N, C-alpha and C positions, 0 to 999 in steps of 0.2 A: 482445444485441449480438453481432455477428460481427467477428472480428479476422483481419487478415493482417499478421503481424509481419515480413515480409521482402519489401520492394519494393526491389530492388537499385538503387544509385546509384553512379556513377563520375564523375570530373571531366569526362569526355567526354559525359555525358548532357545533352541539350539540355532547357531548361525546357519547351518545347512537348511533347516526348516524355514527360517526367515528368508534366506536367499531364494529358496524354491517358490515361496509365496510371492515375492517381489518379481521374480522372473515371469511367473505365470500371469500376474496382473499386467505386466508390461506387454506380454504377448496378446492380451485381450484388448489392448489399445489405451490403457490408462497411462497418462504422461506424468502425473504428479501424485505421489503417494505420501501419506503421513503415518509414521510409526506412532502408535498410541500407547501411552503408559497411564494406567488408571491407579489413582491413589485415593485414600480416605482421610477424612479429617479426624483428629487435629493434625496439622502439618508439622513436620520436624523443624527445629530451630534453624538448621542449616539445610537449605534446599539445594540439591544437586540433580543433574540430569543424567540418569543411568542408561539412557538409550544408546545403543552402539552407533558409532560413526562409521558408516560404510565407506569404503574407498571410492574415489572418484572413478568414473568410467574410463577404461583404458582406451588406447588408440584403436580405431576400428580395423579388424582383420579383413582378409580378402572375402571371407564369407559374409561378414557384416556389410561390406561395401556392395556385395551382390544382392543384399536384402534377405539373406538366409536367416539372420537373427535380428531381433529388434533392438532399438537403442535403449540404454538404461534410463529409467525414469528419474525424475527429481525427487529426492527423499527429504521430507520435513519431519521435525520432531514435535509431537503433540502430547499434552497431558490432559487427562479428564479427571476432575475432582468430583467425587461423590458427595453431595451436600444434602444434609437433612435439617440442619439448624442454620438459618441465615445469619446468626450472630457470629459464626465462625469464619466469616469471609475476610477478616482483616489482614491476612497474609497472602491474599491472592495477587497483589502487585508483584511481590517477590517471586511467587510461583510463575507468573506470566513472563517475567524477565529471563527465566532459565530455559524456556521452550519457544518454539516458533508459533504454536497455536495453543490457546487455552480454551477448554470446554468445561461446562458444568453439567452434571447429571443429578438433577433434583429428585428426591425420593418422597418428599412430603409436599403438601399444598403450600405451606408457607415458603419453603425453599423454591418452589416453582414460581410463585408470585414474585419473590425477590429477584430471581434470575430473569424474569421477563421485564420487570419494571424498574429496578433500582441498581442491581449489580452491574458495574460498568466494565469490568476487566474482560470477561469472556466474550467471544464472538460466536460461540456455538452453544446451543442447549441440546444436549444429547439425552434422549429418553430411552429407557428399556421398555419398549412397547409390548413385550411379551408377558409383562406382569400386570396384575390388576391394581389400578390406582383408586384411592378413596375419594377422588374429586373428579370433576368434569373439566375438559379442555374447552374453556370458553373463548369466544372471539376477542374480547377486550384485551386481556393480557397478552395473548399470542400476537395480535396485530400491533400492540404497543411495542413488543420485542422486535417485530419485523421493521417497524418504523424507526427504531433505534439502530438498525443495522445488524441485529442479532439474528442468526439463522437457526432453524429447527432441523435437527439431524434425524434422519430415518435410516436405520441399519437393517438391510433386508435379510442378513444371515440369521437374525433373531427368529424369524419364522421358518427359515429353511432348516436350521439346526434344532428346532424345538421338537422334542420327542413327545410332549404332552399335547393332546388336542386342545386342552383348555388354554395353553400358552399361545397356540396358533389363533384361537378365537379371540383372545385378548389383543393380540397384535393387530388383527384385521379391524376389530372394533375401535381401538385407540387410533389407528391410522386414519380410519374414516372420520373420526371426530376432529382430528387435526386438519385434515383436508377441507372439511366443511367450515371450520373456524377461520382458516387462513385463505380459503378459496385457491389453494395450491401455490400461494406466494410464499417466498422465503424459506423453501424447503431444500435441504441438502441431503442427497442420497449417498450413503457410504455402505461399505460391506460389513465391517467388524468381523471379517473372516479369520478364524483362528487357524485355518489351514487352507492350502491352495484349492482344495476341492470345493470349498464353500464360496469361491468367487464365481461371479457370473458376468457374461459379456454385457456391455452397455445397452445394446438393443434388447436383450432378454430382460434386463432390469426394468427398462421403460415399459415394455409390454406387460410385465408382471404387475407393476404398480398401476398400470392403466386399468387392469381388471378390478382393482380395489378403489378406483375413483379418481386417481391422479391422471390428468390429461397427458397426452403424448408430448405436447409442447412444454408443459410445466415439468414433465419428467426429464426432458432433454436439458432444460435450464438447471434442474437440480443436480445434474452431473457435470455441467460445464460452467455456466455463468455464475450461479450462486456460490459454489465453492471457490471459484476464482476470486470473487469479491471478498470472501473470508480471508484468503491468503494475502491479498493486497492490503486489506485493512489492518491485518495483524502486522504486516511489514511496515506500514506507515506509523503504527503506534510505537514501534521500536526505533525507527530511524527518522521520523518527521518531527517538526517543531510542535511540541505538546500533543503529539498524536493526531494533528489535524492537517497541517500544511507540510508537504514534502517538496523541498527546493531541489530542482535538477538543473544541471548545466546544459543549456540549450545551444545547439550549434547554429552559427550564423548562416545567412543565405549565400548563395553563390555570388562571388564578386565582392563580398564585403571585405574579405582579407586583402584583396588587391587594392581596394580603395583605401584601407587603413595604411597599407605600405606606402601608397602614393602620397597620402597626407603627411605621414611621418617624414618621407623624403623631402616633400615640399616645405614642411616646417623646418627641417634642418637647413635647407638652402636659405630660407628667409632669415633664420637666426644667424647664419654665417654672414649674410650680406649686412644685416643690421649691426653685427659686431664690427665689421670692417668700417662702416660709416661712423659708428660711435668712436672707434679708434682714431679715425682721421680727425673728427671734431675735437677730440681731446688733445691732439697734437697741435692744433691750430689756435691762434690768438683770436679772441672775439673782436670783430671789426665794428667801428662806429659807423653811423650813417654817412659821415663825411668821407671816411676812408674807403668806403665801398666804391669800387671803380665802375659801377654800371652806368653813371652819368644821369641817373634819374633822381628827382627831388623826393626826399622821404615824405611819406604820408603823415599829415598832422591830424590831431584829434579835433572833434567838434568844439571842445572847450578852448583849445588854442586858437582855432579859427575865430571864435567869438571874441576873444581878447584882442586879436589883431584888428577886427572890425571896430571895436570900441576905441582902440588907440588911434585908428585912422580918423574916426569922427572927431575926437578931441583935437587932433592935430589940425584938421580943417577949420574947426571953430576958432582956434587960436590964431591962425593965419588970417582969418576974416576980421 
């Protein structure tokens, strides 16, 4: 499965334009898309999700069954918070609860360090690589973020839609620094395409980034394995126990159900037989050893046998 976790949405985006972008992305082979809503700090007191809820895919028509059109992709809701001051992150848990995916876009060095090392809520660090940063992307914070499960997002439409040559130069320079610092690990490739024409096919994206230093294998992982890990981790955070353990109902092996039924039936028969025996015993009077008609002498204990031997010896002494 191929993922594009950044389809920008604004209140001015028309439903027809959004549907056109989603349909074109689906035709290119992307199976999971995320509508992205970008907000700035400070956050409002009541956080709501304004992203539109698209209708579920309808039943396939005859053309769809013949393969003339593609299947509708899975749509997720994402929010990207633009962070400049790390001290403003106290409302991030409430923001994360309203969306499927939470991303941070740091604009300063302090915010970048906090996003890599300490902020626990986001699973993506999305950077605007087309702008000039006043700091360097060093390996230590980036690899610390990757080790924590946070992924670095690269949006290729930033260079395709850039009209300024300086913006394209900044993108290529920043991307090269990130690839050198992470060695291509923990990178997620998204489009951030504001219109359908800014989208590119997965193979074209991999080849384009390979020119700028990201290997073909790492580029393929950045479109499939890495974004899938982001989606799964975000789902576990919202449904699992303390965001760590997700308990699933596991089906039994073949034949286990039949064995359980046999054990239940056998237990029922044994219980009925035990009930019949107990009923019979309750209706009967307890018999003494003399009243039992088996004709056998009752067994005596060792203590009684010893007393009988002592009495026999005293009797023999008295007769002598």
